[in-house]
C-alpha positions, 0 to 999 in steps of 0.5 A: 625110609626117611626124609623131610620136606616143606609142608603143603598144607596152606593157610586156613580160613580161620581168622586167628592161627590155632595153637597147634604146636606139633604133631606126631604119628605112631603105630599101635601094635601091642607088641611094642610093649617089651614085656608083652613081646617077650623074647621077640622084643628086640625085633621092634627096637627100631620102631620103639626108638622112633616112637620115643623120638617122636614123643620127645619132639612133641614135648620139645615144642612146649605144649600145654597139653598132649592130645591123643587121637586113635581109632576106636569102636565109636567117636568119643572123648575120654576122661583124664583118669580113664585107662586101658589094659593089655590084658587081652594081649597077654599082659595084665597091666593097666595103662593110665591116660594121665591121672590115677583115681577111682573116677576113671574107667577101663575105657581106652581102645588099643590105639589110645592104650598104646599111645598112653603107654608111649607118653608114659615112657617119657615121664612127662607130667603134662596133662593128657587128653584123648579122643577116639574116632570111629574107624569108618568115619567119613573124611569130612567128619574127620576134618571137622573133628580135627578142627574142633580138637585144636579150636581153643585159642588159649592153650598150646596143643600137641597131637599124638596120632595113633594108627597102623597102615595096611595089614595085608603085606604078605601071606603071613599078614593078618589080612593075607596078601594084597598087591595094593597094600605096598603102594597104599603104604608108600603113599601114606609114608610120602604124605607124612614125610611131606606134611601133606594134609591134602594127600592124607585127606585123599585116602579112600575109606573103602580101599583103606577098609579092604586093606585093614588100615587102622590109621586112615581116620586118625590121619585124616583128623590130623589133616583136619587139625593142620588145615585149621591151624593154617600156615606151612608145615614140615614133616619128618619120616622117622620109621617105615616098616612092615615086619609082621605084614602090618605097616608101621609108620612114625613121623613128626610134623611141626610148623615150618 
């Protein structure tokens, strides 16, 4: 399922445009790392390629910094030297956010660890920053965080937003089967294809939690950032699938 459309985000209430130059949405399954997936790596080749294309699109917008946003146990900011690890998933590998020195700590949650891995694959030397948002953050808090993340007028920011859809797509899914899951994920896919920030802000936190959605809060942070940036945006849906009972959506947003 792919598509694109002119965005419906509208103008912001800010006096000056916020320099958000592009955004991309990617999922964060640990199996996207080929060495971890082993013989099953080819099953996610299309997803991996779509994520690589989304990252390439971010970098093509010539940002000054790439800001990663994903869910985590709490809302917090990470240092450039912090890193994540895939050890808990069977691969003893440290994944740096950006700089590697003794000042960093193993602090990145899974979402930002996979995001750092995706950015690292591109080979870019651009600065990377990261922010987690607590999984059950209210939509209003997500909007406020999104506006704050892109509120510095002297730098061009690209957002890489990490988040999985429902985990209830079939009997083998982590959350078992829930008949509401497909419609929920279809709605997210349409919102991302259309760059529809208001539709993302309409996602229900309670239903999202029941469907074990990891991306609801980060997607609403994206919506808050785009609302603050103002103007019209267009989206491109690069990938939508649920191979293991978990919905994976990849999309790119840019100013129209």
